[in-house]
C-alpha angles and dihedrals in degrees: 000000000000127000121227109202125165118200110247093019112130126214126192090203119027122210120232089255092054092047089052090051092051091046092056091045090058094060099085092046091050090049093055095043099049103023093217094088120198092005088072093043100046105010097061095077098026095045084221090294095277093156087072090060091048091053090047093050091053091046095052092044089055089048091055091050093047091061089075094045109044137036118281095244091054092050090051091052090051088051089060103038100030093063088077091070097058099077098044090044089052092049090049091049089049092053090050089054093044094252123137098213094184097038096216116216092028111105092212091047088052088052089058090055091049091052089054091047092059088077088075087074090057091063097082088051092051091048091051091050090048091053101043108021109011093167087071095058097099090049094046097044093044094051097044094038092050093047093057090064093064095084090053089061087064098036094053097027085236129156087188091069091046088054091050092050096049098038094047092050094046093046091052092045096050101036096033095049117039091020097042094140092070097029095110087067106026099046097052090045090052092047092048090052091047092051091048092051090044090053091053090048092050093047087055090051090050092053090052092051 
């Protein structure tokens, strides 16, 4: 459906399409007023989605602890299937804290949800690695999972997310490659620490907003 909007034309009741047009038009003005760009526009209601990182930190910490409690093959299966709980757990945590992580009705907030949804396409890759080379799971999940945070650095104008993306990828590459024997413990611990530090960084960015 296309929107037909004429500059200067007034409407007593705006359609959803027209409201979306006006919302996008406000972005440059917001950027000049506040100086923090999209973080002010999207991040105000979403708080830059930090509950997702909190949920992820708890998940990877649990993964590291499970290595000493359950068989290796079971832990590897949890690596693959358990990833699906991070996003809904983060959204639920956000609701508990009064934070709309997805920011429904905001086109840029919807974009954040779509970026998160792209991880669904990683699942066949993770399953293939689990079946044929399970020792590479920490490396694969760490690299791909870290990479998906890069767009959030732009969307929220956040150096915290850039840190999470780079640090997660490097941790997985270093600890999941040369030190593969201990990667089921070391990689999730490193990722959990990275997420925790990223959360603190993002909370600081939110306070400055």
